[in-house]
C-alpha positions as CSV (number, residue, x, y, z in Angstrom):
1,M,36.8,-58.4,36.7
2,I,37.2,-56.9,33.2
3,E,34.7,-57.4,30.5
4,V,35.9,-56.7,27.0
5,T,33.5,-55.8,24.0
6,P,35.3,-56.6,20.8
7,E,34.8,-55.0,17.4
8,E,34.8,-57.5,14.5
9,G,38.3,-57.6,13.0
10,K,39.5,-54.6,14.9
11,G,40.2,-55.8,18.5
12,P,38.5,-54.4,21.6
13,R,36.0,-51.5,21.3
14,K,35.4,-50.9,25.0
15,Y,36.1,-52.5,28.3
16,I,34.2,-52.4,31.5
17,C,36.0,-52.8,34.9
18,H,34.0,-54.3,37.7
19,F,35.5,-53.3,41.0
20,N,35.0,-54.9,44.4
21,P,33.6,-52.8,47.3
22,L,36.3,-50.5,48.9
23,E,35.1,-51.7,52.3
24,S,34.2,-55.2,53.5
25,E,30.6,-54.4,53.0
26,G,28.9,-52.3,50.4
27,D,28.5,-52.3,46.6
28,G,31.2,-52.6,44.1
29,F,31.3,-50.2,41.2
30,V,31.7,-50.1,37.4
31,H,34.0,-48.1,35.2
32,R,33.8,-48.0,31.4
33,E,36.6,-47.2,28.9
34,L,36.3,-46.7,25.2
35,V,39.2,-48.0,23.2
36,R,40.4,-45.4,20.6
37,W,43.5,-47.2,19.4
38,Y,44.6,-50.8,19.5
39,E,47.5,-52.6,17.9
40,P,48.0,-56.3,18.7
41,N,51.2,-56.9,20.7
42,V,51.9,-53.2,20.7
43,G,49.3,-51.6,23.0
44,F,46.1,-49.6,23.2
45,A,44.8,-46.2,24.1
46,S,41.4,-45.6,25.8
47,V,39.3,-42.8,27.3
48,A,37.0,-43.0,30.3
49,E,33.3,-42.5,29.7
50,E,32.1,-39.3,31.4
51,P,30.7,-38.9,34.0
52,N,32.4,-41.8,35.8
53,V,32.8,-43.0,39.4
54,F,36.3,-41.7,39.7
55,G,35.3,-38.1,38.7
56,L,37.9,-38.2,35.8
57,S,37.5,-35.9,32.8
58,K,39.7,-35.5,29.7
59,S,41.3,-38.9,30.5
60,L,43.6,-40.9,28.4
61,S,45.0,-44.4,29.3
62,L,48.0,-45.5,27.2
63,V,49.2,-49.1,27.6
64,T,52.2,-50.2,25.6
65,L,54.1,-53.5,25.3
66,E,57.8,-53.8,24.5
67,P,59.9,-56.9,24.1
68,A,62.4,-57.3,26.9
69,P,65.1,-59.9,27.7
70,G,63.1,-62.9,28.9
71,G,59.7,-61.3,28.6
72,T,57.7,-58.2,28.0
73,T,57.7,-54.7,29.6
74,V,54.2,-53.3,30.1
75,T,53.9,-49.5,30.5
76,W,50.7,-48.0,31.6
77,E,50.4,-44.2,31.5
78,Q,47.3,-42.4,32.7
79,Y,46.5,-38.7,32.0
80,Y,43.4,-37.0,33.4
81,D,41.8,-34.0,35.1
82,A,40.2,-34.8,38.5
83,S,38.5,-32.9,41.2
84,D,40.4,-34.8,43.9
85,L,43.8,-35.4,42.5
86,E,45.4,-36.8,45.6
87,M,42.7,-39.3,46.1
88,N,42.9,-40.4,42.5
89,K,46.7,-40.8,42.6
90,A,46.4,-43.0,45.7
91,A,43.6,-45.0,44.0
92,F,45.7,-45.5,40.8
93,D,48.8,-46.5,42.9
94,Q,46.7,-49.2,44.6
95,A,45.2,-50.3,41.3
96,L,48.6,-50.7,39.8
97,A,49.6,-53.0,42.7
98,D,46.4,-54.9,42.5
99,I,46.8,-55.5,38.7
100,A,50.6,-56.2,38.7
101,T,50.9,-58.6,41.6
102,P,48.6,-61.4,40.2
103,L,50.2,-60.9,36.7
104,V,53.7,-61.4,38.2
105,G,52.4,-64.4,40.1
106,R,50.9,-66.0,37.0
107,F,53.5,-65.2,34.4
108,G,56.7,-64.5,36.4
109,G,58.9,-61.5,36.1
110,Q,59.0,-58.5,38.4
111,I,57.6,-55.1,39.0
112,V,60.4,-52.8,37.8
113,E,58.8,-49.5,38.8
114,R,55.5,-48.2,40.0
115,H,55.4,-44.4,39.9
116,V,52.3,-42.3,40.4
117,E,52.8,-38.6,39.9
């Protein structure tokens, strides 16, 4: 679940991601992002609060929207330093799949590319 905190007349100020437990039992976890740039129908940029459960530092998320034939292309770029880079790349790959699959199911379209490097 994602909880968005808006700033009056400026769009989202921050968002909080509530994740399910990684195993069938256990507690879920929370990750907070502060929105630094937002333009309706164009995209947004955010940075992760530090410290965070992923161990990310100097992070930047950049999500852009582009009109495409019959729909919209969404591009999500993630830049960060992490103590366990391989674990974080695998987690982001799974997160991209977890986010994209329901969106395609709800709105149609297709996953054109999912690249984690």
